[in-house]
FILO-249427 format. One record per residue (C-alpha): z, y, x. Coordinates in nm, 2 decimals. Each point is the difference from the previous one (the first is absolute). Layout:
BEGIN
<rec><zz>Z</zz><yy>Y</yy><xx>X</xx></rec>
...
//
This chain:
BEGIN
<rec><zz>1.64</zz><yy>1.17</yy><xx>-2.46</xx></rec>
<rec><zz>0.11</zz><yy>0.22</yy><xx>0.29</xx></rec>
<rec><zz>0.16</zz><yy>-0.13</yy><xx>0.32</xx></rec>
<rec><zz>0.13</zz><yy>0.19</yy><xx>0.30</xx></rec>
<rec><zz>-0.11</zz><yy>-0.14</yy><xx>0.33</xx></rec>
<rec><zz>0.08</zz><yy>0.08</yy><xx>0.37</xx></rec>
<rec><zz>-0.17</zz><yy>-0.07</yy><xx>0.33</xx></rec>
<rec><zz>0.21</zz><yy>0.01</yy><xx>0.32</xx></rec>
<rec><zz>-0.13</zz><yy>0.15</yy><xx>0.32</xx></rec>
<rec><zz>0.23</zz><yy>-0.07</yy><xx>0.29</xx></rec>
<rec><zz>0.05</zz><yy>-0.21</yy><xx>0.31</xx></rec>
<rec><zz>0.18</zz><yy>-0.34</yy><xx>0.02</xx></rec>
<rec><zz>0.24</zz><yy>-0.09</yy><xx>0.27</xx></rec>
<rec><zz>-0.27</zz><yy>-0.14</yy><xx>0.22</xx></rec>
<rec><zz>0.06</zz><yy>-0.36</yy><xx>0.10</xx></rec>
<rec><zz>0.34</zz><yy>0.02</yy><xx>-0.17</xx></rec>
<rec><zz>0.01</zz><yy>-0.21</yy><xx>-0.32</xx></rec>
<rec><zz>0.36</zz><yy>0.07</yy><xx>-0.10</xx></rec>
<rec><zz>-0.02</zz><yy>0.38</yy><xx>0.05</xx></rec>
<rec><zz>-0.34</zz><yy>0.01</yy><xx>-0.18</xx></rec>
<rec><zz>0.15</zz><yy>-0.17</yy><xx>-0.30</xx></rec>
<rec><zz>0.29</zz><yy>0.25</yy><xx>0.00</xx></rec>
<rec><zz>-0.26</zz><yy>0.28</yy><xx>0.00</xx></rec>
<rec><zz>-0.19</zz><yy>-0.17</yy><xx>-0.29</xx></rec>
<rec><zz>0.32</zz><yy>-0.01</yy><xx>-0.20</xx></rec>
<rec><zz>0.08</zz><yy>0.36</yy><xx>0.07</xx></rec>
<rec><zz>-0.35</zz><yy>0.13</yy><xx>-0.08</xx></rec>
<rec><zz>-0.02</zz><yy>-0.22</yy><xx>-0.31</xx></rec>
<rec><zz>0.33</zz><yy>0.14</yy><xx>-0.13</xx></rec>
<rec><zz>-0.12</zz><yy>0.35</yy><xx>0.06</xx></rec>
<rec><zz>-0.33</zz><yy>-0.05</yy><xx>-0.19</xx></rec>
<rec><zz>0.17</zz><yy>-0.19</yy><xx>-0.29</xx></rec>
<rec><zz>0.25</zz><yy>0.28</yy><xx>-0.04</xx></rec>
<rec><zz>-0.29</zz><yy>0.23</yy><xx>-0.07</xx></rec>
<rec><zz>-0.11</zz><yy>-0.23</yy><xx>-0.29</xx></rec>
<rec><zz>-0.27</zz><yy>-0.21</yy><xx>0.18</xx></rec>
<rec><zz>-0.06</zz><yy>-0.34</yy><xx>-0.16</xx></rec>
<rec><zz>-0.26</zz><yy>-0.11</yy><xx>0.25</xx></rec>
<rec><zz>0.05</zz><yy>0.06</yy><xx>0.37</xx></rec>
<rec><zz>-0.27</zz><yy>-0.07</yy><xx>0.26</xx></rec>
<rec><zz>0.06</zz><yy>-0.03</yy><xx>0.38</xx></rec>
<rec><zz>-0.27</zz><yy>0.01</yy><xx>0.26</xx></rec>
<rec><zz>-0.19</zz><yy>-0.28</yy><xx>0.17</xx></rec>
<rec><zz>0.20</zz><yy>-0.20</yy><xx>0.25</xx></rec>
<rec><zz>0.32</zz><yy>0.20</yy><xx>-0.07</xx></rec>
<rec><zz>0.22</zz><yy>-0.30</yy><xx>0.08</xx></rec>
<rec><zz>0.02</zz><yy>0.03</yy><xx>0.29</xx></rec>
<rec><zz>-0.30</zz><yy>0.19</yy><xx>0.14</xx></rec>
<rec><zz>-0.37</zz><yy>0.06</yy><xx>0.03</xx></rec>
<rec><zz>-0.05</zz><yy>-0.07</yy><xx>0.37</xx></rec>
<rec><zz>-0.22</zz><yy>0.30</yy><xx>0.07</xx></rec>
<rec><zz>-0.12</zz><yy>0.03</yy><xx>0.36</xx></rec>
<rec><zz>0.17</zz><yy>-0.32</yy><xx>0.11</xx></rec>
<rec><zz>-0.21</zz><yy>-0.24</yy><xx>0.20</xx></rec>
<rec><zz>0.24</zz><yy>-0.29</yy><xx>0.03</xx></rec>
<rec><zz>-0.13</zz><yy>-0.05</yy><xx>0.36</xx></rec>
<rec><zz>-0.33</zz><yy>-0.13</yy><xx>-0.14</xx></rec>
<rec><zz>-0.36</zz><yy>0.06</yy><xx>0.09</xx></rec>
<rec><zz>-0.29</zz><yy>-0.24</yy><xx>-0.05</xx></rec>
<rec><zz>0.07</zz><yy>-0.31</yy><xx>0.21</xx></rec>
<rec><zz>0.35</zz><yy>0.11</yy><xx>0.13</xx></rec>
<rec><zz>0.36</zz><yy>0.04</yy><xx>-0.11</xx></rec>
<rec><zz>0.31</zz><yy>0.11</yy><xx>0.18</xx></rec>
<rec><zz>0.36</zz><yy>-0.12</yy><xx>0.00</xx></rec>
<rec><zz>0.13</zz><yy>0.35</yy><xx>-0.09</xx></rec>
<rec><zz>-0.24</zz><yy>0.00</yy><xx>-0.29</xx></rec>
<rec><zz>0.14</zz><yy>-0.33</yy><xx>-0.12</xx></rec>
<rec><zz>0.35</zz><yy>0.15</yy><xx>0.00</xx></rec>
<rec><zz>-0.11</zz><yy>0.30</yy><xx>-0.21</xx></rec>
<rec><zz>-0.17</zz><yy>-0.25</yy><xx>-0.24</xx></rec>
<rec><zz>0.34</zz><yy>-0.18</yy><xx>-0.02</xx></rec>
<rec><zz>0.17</zz><yy>0.32</yy><xx>-0.11</xx></rec>
<rec><zz>-0.26</zz><yy>0.06</yy><xx>-0.26</xx></rec>
<rec><zz>0.03</zz><yy>-0.36</yy><xx>-0.14</xx></rec>
<rec><zz>0.38</zz><yy>0.03</yy><xx>-0.01</xx></rec>
<rec><zz>-0.03</zz><yy>0.32</yy><xx>-0.22</xx></rec>
<rec><zz>-0.23</zz><yy>-0.17</yy><xx>-0.25</xx></rec>
<rec><zz>0.10</zz><yy>-0.17</yy><xx>-0.32</xx></rec>
<rec><zz>-0.04</zz><yy>-0.35</yy><xx>-0.15</xx></rec>
<rec><zz>-0.10</zz><yy>-0.02</yy><xx>-0.37</xx></rec>
<rec><zz>0.23</zz><yy>-0.10</yy><xx>-0.16</xx></rec>
<rec><zz>0.29</zz><yy>0.06</yy><xx>0.23</xx></rec>
<rec><zz>0.31</zz><yy>0.22</yy><xx>0.07</xx></rec>
<rec><zz>-0.20</zz><yy>0.32</yy><xx>0.03</xx></rec>
<rec><zz>-0.18</zz><yy>-0.06</yy><xx>-0.33</xx></rec>
<rec><zz>0.33</zz><yy>-0.07</yy><xx>-0.16</xx></rec>
<rec><zz>0.12</zz><yy>0.33</yy><xx>0.13</xx></rec>
<rec><zz>-0.30</zz><yy>0.18</yy><xx>-0.13</xx></rec>
<rec><zz>0.03</zz><yy>-0.17</yy><xx>-0.34</xx></rec>
<rec><zz>0.36</zz><yy>0.12</yy><xx>-0.01</xx></rec>
<rec><zz>-0.11</zz><yy>0.36</yy><xx>0.08</xx></rec>
<rec><zz>-0.24</zz><yy>-0.01</yy><xx>-0.29</xx></rec>
<rec><zz>0.25</zz><yy>-0.14</yy><xx>-0.24</xx></rec>
<rec><zz>0.28</zz><yy>0.23</yy><xx>0.11</xx></rec>
<rec><zz>-0.23</zz><yy>0.30</yy><xx>-0.08</xx></rec>
<rec><zz>-0.17</zz><yy>-0.15</yy><xx>-0.30</xx></rec>
<rec><zz>-0.35</zz><yy>0.07</yy><xx>0.14</xx></rec>
<rec><zz>-0.32</zz><yy>-0.17</yy><xx>0.09</xx></rec>
<rec><zz>-0.01</zz><yy>-0.01</yy><xx>0.38</xx></rec>
<rec><zz>-0.33</zz><yy>-0.05</yy><xx>0.18</xx></rec>
<rec><zz>0.01</zz><yy>-0.01</yy><xx>0.37</xx></rec>
<rec><zz>-0.21</zz><yy>-0.08</yy><xx>0.31</xx></rec>
<rec><zz>0.16</zz><yy>-0.26</yy><xx>0.23</xx></rec>
<rec><zz>-0.10</zz><yy>-0.21</yy><xx>0.30</xx></rec>
<rec><zz>0.03</zz><yy>-0.35</yy><xx>-0.13</xx></rec>
<rec><zz>0.07</zz><yy>-0.30</yy><xx>0.23</xx></rec>
<rec><zz>-0.14</zz><yy>-0.34</yy><xx>-0.08</xx></rec>
<rec><zz>0.28</zz><yy>-0.23</yy><xx>-0.11</xx></rec>
<rec><zz>-0.14</zz><yy>-0.31</yy><xx>0.16</xx></rec>
<rec><zz>-0.15</zz><yy>0.10</yy><xx>0.33</xx></rec>
<rec><zz>0.24</zz><yy>0.30</yy><xx>0.05</xx></rec>
<rec><zz>-0.26</zz><yy>0.16</yy><xx>0.22</xx></rec>
<rec><zz>-0.27</zz><yy>0.14</yy><xx>-0.23</xx></rec>
<rec><zz>0.05</zz><yy>0.34</yy><xx>-0.16</xx></rec>
<rec><zz>-0.17</zz><yy>0.15</yy><xx>-0.31</xx></rec>
<rec><zz>-0.02</zz><yy>0.36</yy><xx>-0.12</xx></rec>
<rec><zz>0.14</zz><yy>-0.04</yy><xx>-0.35</xx></rec>
<rec><zz>0.10</zz><yy>0.19</yy><xx>-0.31</xx></rec>
<rec><zz>0.30</zz><yy>-0.13</yy><xx>-0.20</xx></rec>
<rec><zz>0.06</zz><yy>0.08</yy><xx>-0.36</xx></rec>
<rec><zz>0.36</zz><yy>0.00</yy><xx>-0.15</xx></rec>
<rec><zz>0.11</zz><yy>0.05</yy><xx>-0.36</xx></rec>
<rec><zz>0.30</zz><yy>0.21</yy><xx>-0.13</xx></rec>
<rec><zz>0.16</zz><yy>-0.34</yy><xx>-0.07</xx></rec>
<rec><zz>0.00</zz><yy>-0.07</yy><xx>0.37</xx></rec>
<rec><zz>-0.28</zz><yy>-0.26</yy><xx>-0.02</xx></rec>
<rec><zz>-0.27</zz><yy>-0.04</yy><xx>0.27</xx></rec>
<rec><zz>-0.30</zz><yy>0.01</yy><xx>-0.23</xx></rec>
<rec><zz>-0.25</zz><yy>-0.08</yy><xx>0.27</xx></rec>
<rec><zz>-0.18</zz><yy>0.11</yy><xx>0.31</xx></rec>
<rec><zz>-0.34</zz><yy>0.09</yy><xx>0.14</xx></rec>
<rec><zz>-0.11</zz><yy>-0.07</yy><xx>0.36</xx></rec>
<rec><zz>-0.25</zz><yy>0.23</yy><xx>0.16</xx></rec>
<rec><zz>-0.34</zz><yy>-0.18</yy><xx>-0.01</xx></rec>
<rec><zz>-0.15</zz><yy>0.14</yy><xx>0.31</xx></rec>
<rec><zz>0.20</zz><yy>0.17</yy><xx>0.28</xx></rec>
<rec><zz>-0.20</zz><yy>0.28</yy><xx>0.15</xx></rec>
<rec><zz>-0.11</zz><yy>0.03</yy><xx>0.36</xx></rec>
<rec><zz>0.31</zz><yy>-0.06</yy><xx>0.23</xx></rec>
<rec><zz>0.21</zz><yy>-0.11</yy><xx>-0.29</xx></rec>
<rec><zz>-0.19</zz><yy>-0.33</yy><xx>0.02</xx></rec>
<rec><zz>0.19</zz><yy>-0.07</yy><xx>0.33</xx></rec>
<rec><zz>0.34</zz><yy>-0.01</yy><xx>-0.17</xx></rec>
<rec><zz>-0.05</zz><yy>-0.08</yy><xx>-0.37</xx></rec>
<rec><zz>-0.15</zz><yy>-0.30</yy><xx>-0.17</xx></rec>
<rec><zz>-0.25</zz><yy>0.03</yy><xx>-0.29</xx></rec>
<rec><zz>0.11</zz><yy>-0.02</yy><xx>-0.36</xx></rec>
<rec><zz>-0.17</zz><yy>-0.19</yy><xx>-0.28</xx></rec>
<rec><zz>-0.13</zz><yy>0.06</yy><xx>-0.35</xx></rec>
<rec><zz>0.30</zz><yy>-0.18</yy><xx>-0.16</xx></rec>
<rec><zz>0.21</zz><yy>0.31</yy><xx>0.08</xx></rec>
<rec><zz>-0.23</zz><yy>0.25</yy><xx>-0.17</xx></rec>
<rec><zz>0.29</zz><yy>0.05</yy><xx>-0.24</xx></rec>
<rec><zz>0.04</zz><yy>0.22</yy><xx>-0.30</xx></rec>
<rec><zz>0.31</zz><yy>0.03</yy><xx>-0.23</xx></rec>
<rec><zz>0.03</zz><yy>0.09</yy><xx>-0.36</xx></rec>
<rec><zz>0.33</zz><yy>0.19</yy><xx>-0.01</xx></rec>
<rec><zz>0.19</zz><yy>0.22</yy><xx>-0.24</xx></rec>
<rec><zz>-0.15</zz><yy>0.31</yy><xx>0.16</xx></rec>
<rec><zz>-0.36</zz><yy>-0.13</yy><xx>0.00</xx></rec>
<rec><zz>-0.22</zz><yy>-0.23</yy><xx>0.20</xx></rec>
<rec><zz>0.06</zz><yy>0.05</yy><xx>0.38</xx></rec>
<rec><zz>-0.18</zz><yy>-0.14</yy><xx>0.30</xx></rec>
<rec><zz>-0.17</zz><yy>0.13</yy><xx>0.32</xx></rec>
<rec><zz>-0.15</zz><yy>-0.04</yy><xx>0.34</xx></rec>
<rec><zz>0.12</zz><yy>0.08</yy><xx>0.35</xx></rec>
<rec><zz>-0.16</zz><yy>0.27</yy><xx>0.21</xx></rec>
<rec><zz>-0.37</zz><yy>-0.07</yy><xx>0.09</xx></rec>
<rec><zz>-0.02</zz><yy>-0.29</yy><xx>-0.25</xx></rec>
<rec><zz>-0.06</zz><yy>0.30</yy><xx>-0.24</xx></rec>
<rec><zz>-0.34</zz><yy>0.04</yy><xx>0.17</xx></rec>
<rec><zz>-0.10</zz><yy>-0.35</yy><xx>-0.11</xx></rec>
<rec><zz>-0.19</zz><yy>0.05</yy><xx>-0.33</xx></rec>
<rec><zz>0.05</zz><yy>-0.35</yy><xx>-0.12</xx></rec>
<rec><zz>0.38</zz><yy>0.00</yy><xx>0.07</xx></rec>
<rec><zz>0.02</zz><yy>0.32</yy><xx>-0.21</xx></rec>
<rec><zz>-0.20</zz><yy>-0.17</yy><xx>-0.27</xx></rec>
<rec><zz>0.25</zz><yy>-0.29</yy><xx>0.00</xx></rec>
<rec><zz>0.27</zz><yy>0.25</yy><xx>-0.08</xx></rec>
<rec><zz>-0.20</zz><yy>0.18</yy><xx>-0.27</xx></rec>
<rec><zz>-0.09</zz><yy>-0.33</yy><xx>-0.17</xx></rec>
<rec><zz>0.36</zz><yy>-0.06</yy><xx>-0.06</xx></rec>
<rec><zz>0.04</zz><yy>0.33</yy><xx>-0.18</xx></rec>
<rec><zz>0.21</zz><yy>0.17</yy><xx>0.26</xx></rec>
<rec><zz>0.15</zz><yy>0.32</yy><xx>-0.13</xx></rec>
<rec><zz>0.22</zz><yy>0.11</yy><xx>0.29</xx></rec>
<rec><zz>-0.19</zz><yy>-0.08</yy><xx>0.32</xx></rec>
<rec><zz>0.21</zz><yy>-0.01</yy><xx>0.31</xx></rec>
<rec><zz>-0.14</zz><yy>0.07</yy><xx>0.34</xx></rec>
<rec><zz>0.25</zz><yy>0.00</yy><xx>0.29</xx></rec>
<rec><zz>-0.18</zz><yy>0.10</yy><xx>0.32</xx></rec>
<rec><zz>0.02</zz><yy>0.09</yy><xx>0.37</xx></rec>
<rec><zz>-0.30</zz><yy>0.23</yy><xx>-0.02</xx></rec>
<rec><zz>0.10</zz><yy>0.37</yy><xx>0.03</xx></rec>
<rec><zz>-0.35</zz><yy>0.15</yy><xx>0.01</xx></rec>
<rec><zz>-0.12</zz><yy>0.26</yy><xx>-0.25</xx></rec>
<rec><zz>-0.27</zz><yy>-0.24</yy><xx>-0.11</xx></rec>
<rec><zz>0.26</zz><yy>-0.24</yy><xx>-0.14</xx></rec>
<rec><zz>0.10</zz><yy>0.24</yy><xx>-0.27</xx></rec>
<rec><zz>-0.36</zz><yy>0.03</yy><xx>-0.11</xx></rec>
<rec><zz>-0.02</zz><yy>-0.38</yy><xx>-0.02</xx></rec>
<rec><zz>0.31</zz><yy>-0.01</yy><xx>-0.22</xx></rec>
<rec><zz>-0.16</zz><yy>0.25</yy><xx>-0.24</xx></rec>
<rec><zz>-0.32</zz><yy>-0.22</yy><xx>-0.01</xx></rec>
<rec><zz>0.20</zz><yy>-0.31</yy><xx>-0.08</xx></rec>
<rec><zz>0.18</zz><yy>0.17</yy><xx>-0.28</xx></rec>
<rec><zz>-0.32</zz><yy>0.12</yy><xx>-0.15</xx></rec>
<rec><zz>-0.18</zz><yy>-0.33</yy><xx>0.05</xx></rec>
<rec><zz>0.28</zz><yy>-0.22</yy><xx>-0.14</xx></rec>
<rec><zz>0.12</zz><yy>0.26</yy><xx>-0.26</xx></rec>
<rec><zz>0.36</zz><yy>-0.06</yy><xx>0.12</xx></rec>
<rec><zz>0.28</zz><yy>0.19</yy><xx>0.16</xx></rec>
<rec><zz>0.01</zz><yy>-0.04</yy><xx>0.37</xx></rec>
<rec><zz>0.31</zz><yy>0.02</yy><xx>0.21</xx></rec>
<rec><zz>-0.05</zz><yy>0.00</yy><xx>0.38</xx></rec>
<rec><zz>0.27</zz><yy>0.04</yy><xx>0.26</xx></rec>
<rec><zz>0.01</zz><yy>0.00</yy><xx>0.38</xx></rec>
<rec><zz>0.27</zz><yy>0.02</yy><xx>0.26</xx></rec>
<rec><zz>0.10</zz><yy>0.32</yy><xx>0.18</xx></rec>
<rec><zz>0.08</zz><yy>-0.11</yy><xx>0.35</xx></rec>
<rec><zz>0.09</zz><yy>0.20</yy><xx>0.32</xx></rec>
<rec><zz>-0.01</zz><yy>-0.13</yy><xx>0.35</xx></rec>
<rec><zz>0.37</zz><yy>0.03</yy><xx>0.02</xx></rec>
<rec><zz>0.03</zz><yy>-0.26</yy><xx>-0.29</xx></rec>
<rec><zz>-0.12</zz><yy>-0.27</yy><xx>0.24</xx></rec>
<rec><zz>0.27</zz><yy>-0.21</yy><xx>0.18</xx></rec>
<rec><zz>0.09</zz><yy>0.13</yy><xx>0.34</xx></rec>
<rec><zz>-0.07</zz><yy>-0.33</yy><xx>0.17</xx></rec>
<rec><zz>-0.37</zz><yy>0.01</yy><xx>-0.09</xx></rec>
<rec><zz>-0.07</zz><yy>0.37</yy><xx>0.07</xx></rec>
<rec><zz>-0.13</zz><yy>-0.08</yy><xx>0.35</xx></rec>
<rec><zz>-0.27</zz><yy>-0.23</yy><xx>-0.13</xx></rec>
<rec><zz>-0.37</zz><yy>0.08</yy><xx>0.04</xx></rec>
<rec><zz>-0.12</zz><yy>0.15</yy><xx>-0.32</xx></rec>
<rec><zz>0.35</zz><yy>0.11</yy><xx>-0.11</xx></rec>
<rec><zz>0.08</zz><yy>0.24</yy><xx>0.28</xx></rec>
<rec><zz>-0.32</zz><yy>0.19</yy><xx>-0.08</xx></rec>
<rec><zz>0.09</zz><yy>0.05</yy><xx>-0.36</xx></rec>
<rec><zz>0.00</zz><yy>0.35</yy><xx>-0.15</xx></rec>
<rec><zz>0.33</zz><yy>0.14</yy><xx>-0.14</xx></rec>
<rec><zz>-0.11</zz><yy>-0.09</yy><xx>-0.35</xx></rec>
<rec><zz>-0.16</zz><yy>-0.34</yy><xx>0.00</xx></rec>
<rec><zz>-0.08</zz><yy>-0.04</yy><xx>-0.38</xx></rec>
<rec><zz>-0.02</zz><yy>0.32</yy><xx>-0.20</xx></rec>
<rec><zz>0.02</zz><yy>-0.16</yy><xx>-0.35</xx></rec>
<rec><zz>-0.23</zz><yy>0.11</yy><xx>-0.27</xx></rec>
<rec><zz>0.17</zz><yy>-0.17</yy><xx>-0.30</xx></rec>
<rec><zz>-0.16</zz><yy>0.09</yy><xx>-0.33</xx></rec>
<rec><zz>0.01</zz><yy>-0.07</yy><xx>-0.38</xx></rec>
<rec><zz>-0.33</zz><yy>0.02</yy><xx>-0.19</xx></rec>
<rec><zz>-0.09</zz><yy>0.00</yy><xx>-0.37</xx></rec>
<rec><zz>-0.26</zz><yy>-0.22</yy><xx>-0.17</xx></rec>
<rec><zz>-0.25</zz><yy>0.29</yy><xx>0.02</xx></rec>
<rec><zz>0.05</zz><yy>0.04</yy><xx>0.37</xx></rec>
<rec><zz>0.23</zz><yy>0.31</yy><xx>-0.02</xx></rec>
<rec><zz>0.28</zz><yy>0.02</yy><xx>0.26</xx></rec>
<rec><zz>0.33</zz><yy>0.03</yy><xx>-0.19</xx></rec>
<rec><zz>0.23</zz><yy>-0.03</yy><xx>0.30</xx></rec>
<rec><zz>-0.06</zz><yy>0.06</yy><xx>0.37</xx></rec>
<rec><zz>-0.16</zz><yy>-0.06</yy><xx>0.23</xx></rec>
<rec><zz>0.31</zz><yy>0.03</yy><xx>0.22</xx></rec>
<rec><zz>-0.06</zz><yy>0.05</yy><xx>0.37</xx></rec>
<rec><zz>0.21</zz><yy>0.05</yy><xx>0.32</xx></rec>
<rec><zz>0.34</zz><yy>-0.07</yy><xx>-0.16</xx></rec>
<rec><zz>0.20</zz><yy>-0.27</yy><xx>-0.16</xx></rec>
<rec><zz>0.06</zz><yy>0.02</yy><xx>-0.37</xx></rec>
<rec><zz>-0.04</zz><yy>-0.15</yy><xx>-0.34</xx></rec>
<rec><zz>-0.27</zz><yy>0.09</yy><xx>-0.25</xx></rec>
<rec><zz>0.06</zz><yy>-0.03</yy><xx>-0.37</xx></rec>
<rec><zz>-0.23</zz><yy>0.00</yy><xx>-0.31</xx></rec>
<rec><zz>0.04</zz><yy>-0.08</yy><xx>-0.36</xx></rec>
<rec><zz>-0.29</zz><yy>-0.21</yy><xx>-0.12</xx></rec>
<rec><zz>-0.13</zz><yy>0.00</yy><xx>-0.35</xx></rec>
<rec><zz>-0.16</zz><yy>-0.34</yy><xx>-0.04</xx></rec>
<rec><zz>-0.21</zz><yy>0.12</yy><xx>-0.29</xx></rec>
<rec><zz>-0.19</zz><yy>0.21</yy><xx>0.25</xx></rec>
<rec><zz>-0.16</zz><yy>-0.33</yy><xx>0.11</xx></rec>
<rec><zz>-0.15</zz><yy>-0.04</yy><xx>-0.35</xx></rec>
<rec><zz>-0.11</zz><yy>0.36</yy><xx>-0.02</xx></rec>
<rec><zz>-0.18</zz><yy>-0.04</yy><xx>0.34</xx></rec>
<rec><zz>-0.20</zz><yy>-0.29</yy><xx>-0.12</xx></rec>
<rec><zz>-0.20</zz><yy>0.21</yy><xx>-0.26</xx></rec>
<rec><zz>-0.30</zz><yy>0.01</yy><xx>0.23</xx></rec>
<rec><zz>0.07</zz><yy>-0.27</yy><xx>0.26</xx></rec>
<rec><zz>0.17</zz><yy>-0.34</yy><xx>-0.01</xx></rec>
<rec><zz>-0.07</zz><yy>-0.21</yy><xx>0.31</xx></rec>
<rec><zz>0.10</zz><yy>-0.33</yy><xx>-0.18</xx></rec>
<rec><zz>-0.11</zz><yy>0.11</yy><xx>-0.35</xx></rec>
<rec><zz>-0.31</zz><yy>0.18</yy><xx>-0.11</xx></rec>
<rec><zz>-0.12</zz><yy>0.07</yy><xx>0.36</xx></rec>
<rec><zz>0.04</zz><yy>-0.35</yy><xx>0.13</xx></rec>
<rec><zz>-0.34</zz><yy>-0.15</yy><xx>-0.09</xx></rec>
<rec><zz>0.12</zz><yy>-0.36</yy><xx>0.01</xx></rec>
<rec><zz>-0.35</zz><yy>-0.10</yy><xx>-0.11</xx></rec>
<rec><zz>-0.13</zz><yy>0.12</yy><xx>0.34</xx></rec>
<rec><zz>0.29</zz><yy>-0.07</yy><xx>0.24</xx></rec>
<rec><zz>0.22</zz><yy>-0.30</yy><xx>0.05</xx></rec>
<rec><zz>0.33</zz><yy>0.04</yy><xx>0.17</xx></rec>
<rec><zz>0.27</zz><yy>-0.27</yy><xx>0.05</xx></rec>
<rec><zz>0.30</zz><yy>-0.05</yy><xx>0.23</xx></rec>
<rec><zz>0.07</zz><yy>-0.37</yy><xx>-0.04</xx></rec>
<rec><zz>0.34</zz><yy>0.01</yy><xx>0.17</xx></rec>
<rec><zz>0.13</zz><yy>0.32</yy><xx>-0.15</xx></rec>
<rec><zz>0.32</zz><yy>-0.07</yy><xx>-0.21</xx></rec>
<rec><zz>0.04</zz><yy>0.10</yy><xx>-0.36</xx></rec>
<rec><zz>0.19</zz><yy>0.32</yy><xx>-0.07</xx></rec>
<rec><zz>0.37</zz><yy>-0.07</yy><xx>0.01</xx></rec>
<rec><zz>0.18</zz><yy>0.10</yy><xx>-0.32</xx></rec>
<rec><zz>0.34</zz><yy>0.13</yy><xx>0.09</xx></rec>
//
């Protein structure tokens, strides 16, 4: 089976939930018009990856101005389920596509803890499930809570088994193995890492997992930040281009088939032949003839079963 996919590299309307959702709708419509059946958006696209923001926080001290910036960030986050997820589901259904998108999720009970999350929507407009980032990296720990194993989700869909990890979770060997063990065929890796080394990591994962890998990042300029935070320490020192992108699509043998795209907004497309996954396993199958289950024991007690669409 062949399926056309798309990865979106662009900037959200930072701290602006409604305008970000408008942009998601516009970009989804554009990619769907080109025949894409699966569309991936970057990490934290709704409604921003808070690069260089300090939220007035250092070890042992916070500021009132920082709390106000935090409030803006929380207000631009989404509850799952909620009005924003209903809107995203409608966008998926309206374009008859699988939509996978990075959001900042707000806890529905406390209303004050945020998670870096991927949401999965079907062409029928159903929220299939989510994955919360297991371990925020470095300064991310200041603003995001930790996810748990019960959102290491995979989905058996009409276009293949899909699932993935967020940004530097992809450097966690056991997290990757949790995806491989579910037979993931289209591995999704939304990120905020725009270094050249990231592309090499995506090629490694494709070869290791014998799966297609789709990775996408934001393309953000300093002028994309709201004017009322441009004076903040960390923001006023930003270069003209804050995040250069680096979105890429890789085959199961580690060959780059689209991208990497740097220094501009855009959408990458590729048509995936899922039989290439079988072809690639001639000499290596990480959960088959190369697994050595007689030597190694691997278990994720809280990982959910693969969801059948």
